[in-house]
C-alpha positions as CSV (number, residue, x, y, z in Angstrom):
1,X,1.2,2.6,-15.2
2,X,3.7,5.1,-16.5
3,X,6.6,6.9,-15.0
4,X,7.1,10.3,-16.6
5,X,10.1,12.6,-16.6
6,X,8.3,16.0,-16.3
7,X,11.4,18.0,-17.3
8,X,11.2,16.4,-20.8
9,X,7.5,15.4,-20.8
10,X,8.3,11.9,-21.7
11,X,7.5,8.4,-20.4
12,X,10.7,6.9,-19.1
13,X,9.3,3.5,-17.8
14,X,6.0,1.7,-18.1
15,X,4.9,-1.0,-15.6
16,X,2.5,-3.5,-17.0
17,X,0.7,-6.2,-15.0
18,X,-2.6,-5.1,-13.5
19,X,-5.6,-6.5,-15.2
20,X,-7.9,-3.9,-13.5
21,X,-7.9,-0.2,-12.9
22,X,-5.1,0.8,-10.7
23,X,-6.7,2.4,-7.6
24,X,-3.7,3.5,-5.4
25,X,0.1,3.7,-5.6
26,X,2.8,4.9,-3.2
27,X,6.6,5.5,-3.8
28,X,9.1,4.0,-1.4
29,X,10.9,6.4,0.8
30,X,14.1,5.9,-1.3
31,X,12.1,6.4,-4.6
32,X,13.4,3.0,-6.0
33,X,10.1,1.1,-5.8
34,X,6.4,1.6,-6.1
35,X,3.7,-0.4,-4.5
36,X,0.2,-0.5,-6.2
37,X,-3.1,-2.1,-6.2
38,X,-5.9,-2.5,-8.6
39,X,-9.6,-3.2,-8.1
40,X,-8.9,-6.7,-6.7
41,X,-7.0,-8.1,-3.8
42,X,-3.6,-8.2,-5.5
43,X,-0.9,-5.8,-4.3
44,X,2.3,-5.3,-6.4
45,X,5.7,-4.0,-5.5
46,X,7.5,-2.8,-8.6
47,X,11.1,-1.9,-9.4
48,X,12.7,-1.7,-12.8
49,X,13.7,-5.4,-12.9
50,X,11.3,-7.2,-10.6
51,X,7.7,-7.4,-9.6
52,X,6.6,-9.0,-6.3
53,X,2.9,-9.8,-5.9
54,X,1.1,-10.5,-2.6
55,X,-2.3,-11.3,-1.5
56,X,-3.9,-11.3,2.0
57,X,-7.1,-9.3,1.9
58,X,-10.5,-10.6,1.4
59,X,-11.7,-7.7,-0.7
60,X,-10.3,-4.8,-2.7
61,X,-7.4,-3.1,-1.4
62,X,-8.0,0.7,-1.2
63,X,-5.0,2.2,0.7
64,X,-1.2,1.6,0.7
65,X,1.6,3.3,2.7
66,X,5.4,2.6,3.1
67,X,6.9,2.9,6.5
68,X,9.4,5.8,6.8
69,X,12.3,3.4,6.7
70,X,11.0,1.5,3.7
71,X,11.0,-1.9,5.3
72,X,7.3,-2.3,5.7
73,X,4.1,-1.6,3.7
74,X,0.6,-1.2,5.3
75,X,-2.3,-2.2,3.1
76,X,-6.0,-1.7,3.9
77,X,-9.3,-2.1,2.2
78,X,-12.8,-3.6,2.0
79,X,-12.2,-6.4,4.6
80,X,-11.8,-3.6,7.3
81,X,-8.3,-4.8,8.1
82,X,-4.8,-3.1,7.9
83,X,-2.0,-5.5,7.2
84,X,1.6,-4.9,7.7
85,X,4.1,-6.6,5.3
86,X,7.8,-6.9,5.0
87,X,8.7,-5.0,1.8
88,X,11.4,-7.5,0.8
89,X,10.0,-10.9,1.8
90,X,6.3,-10.1,1.8
91,X,6.1,-11.8,5.2
92,X,2.9,-10.7,7.0
93,X,3.9,-9.1,10.3
94,X,0.5,-8.0,11.7
95,X,-3.2,-7.6,11.1
96,X,-5.1,-4.8,12.7
97,X,-8.8,-5.4,12.7
98,X,-10.0,-2.4,14.8
99,X,-12.3,-1.1,12.0
100,X,-14.6,-4.1,12.0
101,X,-18.0,-3.0,11.3
102,X,-17.1,0.5,10.4
103,X,-16.8,0.1,6.6
104,X,-14.0,0.0,4.1
105,X,-10.6,1.4,5.3
106,X,-10.0,4.1,2.7
107,X,-6.7,5.8,4.1
108,X,-3.6,4.8,6.1
109,X,-0.6,6.9,7.0
110,X,2.6,6.2,9.0
111,X,3.8,8.6,11.6
112,X,7.1,10.1,10.6
113,X,8.9,8.2,13.5
114,X,7.4,4.9,12.1
115,X,6.0,3.9,15.5
116,X,2.4,4.7,14.8
117,X,-0.2,4.3,12.0
118,X,-3.4,6.3,11.4
119,X,-6.2,4.6,9.6
120,X,-9.6,5.9,8.4
121,X,-13.0,4.3,7.5
122,X,-16.1,6.3,6.9
123,X,-16.4,8.6,10.1
124,X,-13.6,6.9,12.2
125,X,-10.0,7.5,12.5
126,X,-7.8,5.1,14.5
127,X,-4.3,5.8,15.7
128,X,-2.4,2.7,16.8
129,X,1.1,1.4,17.7
130,X,2.8,-0.1,14.7
131,X,5.9,-1.4,16.6
């Protein structure tokens, strides 16, 4: 995974660690970290000096989102669950399983106020309290 400076058209940093194709990435709100996932169950939080790795899903992770304050990360995927993690300690705060039986959760997004999450799988969209 490369970080480019588009002003000079040059790679300024390369993250190495995924052993499979990177499926999704998201910048932290302060632009200092990136969260990413490949085709497996592993999620990585990157900064230029450290990589944190966490597991918790029982299938591939297909969606990631930072909370507006950068303190939490939502992850979702094939196991039809959304998990909320502390972005510093990787402590699991909450698991939302409302998509059970409705297929892979392909998208998640925080509300700008950080109080709600929207998640989508196939033809369903759920909006739920994240606090």
